[in-house]
C-alpha positions, 0 to 999 in steps of 0.5 A: 803602688801606682797612683795614676787614674786608670784614664791618665795611665792610658794616655802615658800608656799610649804617648810611650807606644807612640814614641816607641813606634815612631822613633825617627819622628822630626825633631821638634815633635819628639822634643815636645814629647820628651818634654811633656814626659819629664814633667812627670815623675820618671818613676811613677811613669815606669810603673804605670807602663809596667802595670798596663803591660801587666793588666793586659797580660803582655808581661808575666811574673817572669818578666817582674822576677827578673826585674825584682832580681835585678833590683836586688843586686843594684841594677835595672835590668830589662824585664822583657829579654831581647829573646822575648822581643823577637818573638813579636812586633809589640814585645819589641815595642814595649821592650825599647820603651822600657829600655829608654826608661832604663837609660834615663831618658825620661829621667832618673828612677828611684830604683828603692821605689820601683823595686818596693812596687814590683815586690808589691805587685808580685804579691798582689798576683799571688805568685809569690807567698812565701811565708815570713815572720811577721817581724821580718815581712818588710826587711828580707828579700823574697827570696835567700841569696847564697851567702857565706860566713868566716868561721875560725878554726880550733880546737873542741871536744867532738862526740858525747859520752865515752866517745869524746875525741879532741879534735883540732881544725887549723883552717878557717873556713866559710860556711853557708849561712843557710841550706841550699834553697829550692831556688838555689838548687833549680838555678844551678841545676835546672831541676827540683828534686824536692818532696815539698815543691808544691802547695802554699808558697810555691811558684813556677819559674822558667829555667833554661826553658824549663818550667820547674815548680819550687818553694823558692826558700824552702830547703831543697831535700831529696838530693843524692850525695854525688848531685850535692858534690856536682852543685859544689863544683858548679858553684866554684865554677861560677866564682872562678874557683878550682872545683874541689871534686874530680867527678869524671869517672862514674861512680868514683870521686877524687879530691882536687887538692895536695896529697887529696886532702879535702881541707886544702881544696880551693873550691866549695865543698861538702863540710867534713863530719868534724866541721859538721859538729864544730859548726854544730857546736857553735864554733867549739864552744858549745858543751850542751846537747844543743848549741843553745843548751840542754833545755828542750823547751826552747828547741822550737824557737831554733828548729823545725821538727815534729813539734811545730813543722806540720809534717813539712819543710819551711822557708829558711831563716825563720827560726832563731839562728846559731850565732858565731862570732856575730855571723848568723847561720840558719836551721843548723837543726831542723827542717833538713838533715844535711849531707857531709864528706865522710864516709860513715865509720861506727866510731867517730874520727880519731881525733887530732888535727883535721880528722876526716873518714874518707880513705876510699875514692868510691861514691857507694860507701855509706856517707855521714849525715848530720843535722835534723829533719822536720819530722825528728824528736828533741833528742835526734837534734843533739849536736852529737847525733849522727846518722849514715846515708846512701849516696847512690839514692836520694834520701828523705829530708836530705840537703846540704850546705857548702863549706870552703877552706879560706887559703891562709895569708 
């Protein structure tokens, strides 16, 4: 919080503008001004300057969000871009002044203090009102980041009742800790197909010159199957990995891996149905209806479904997680359903090692959907429950999370 008085803040603001406007003033006066500024705390001065810019409406929320995202990654990023500076002389001055703080000319900046202040300022402007449980309010990031956790391969019983089959997954994988969020999708794809993008907790962000409305931490939904593959490929390219899918032919999909084996793909990909259920069963260890057992009364703690969702999606990570070897995986049931790689079959895979039901290359056949949705009843959230989805169209309440095969050492 800015602690300087309006009068003192205006004096500092004016002094900073003088320094920015007259960078070639004679050595004596510039040095004297610099000494005066360094007597004050540089972090407070920067907060005061930014506060003035926001009060005067000369720096918008996009700049503050840019600053927050940089600080979360341990970087001091100028909230006024070079492109914005080109638009006016005032913006040039402001950018130069801020940059001097970034470069340490006025003293060392306390990044943690600046991050806390920036988050508080953004909340006060009522631009970001992301829902959080009270216990996590002070510790969690404003927006979720893409995080993968390792899951070791193994053997397990897939299915339920008389349809159970023995499955062995021979490769370790890394799995997204939560479904892809609306912000993560928008930043990579430049749009937001989600039904639940507006209302409480929503904001509008500029992405590649486009204004996109979103609830940033809610899972993206109404995503077509092929679009999920495109997202996976773009994320792979961003990380320097060979994309898992060849989408060069319209209506066709092939796997970029030896023998077309999806398990051997290098890049990020949709999980196979066997991998999906393996995760839902806590790495093959959970034998009950749900990963936490058979007690339906516990569902409200783990999932957003018809009983507690209020007919909408919610920010990922606000229910208790599924834990596999100490790693947390959120929203594996409830909130949104998730696309899988496999073609739909009335029967589960035949079992054995690394099963997959995707013999053809056409993207027009139905594909498996797993997990749950905000409107499902308790019995629909079972680990073995299966649905089919038409990949050509978006489907109500369907999102996705990605996995990647961990290369053998």
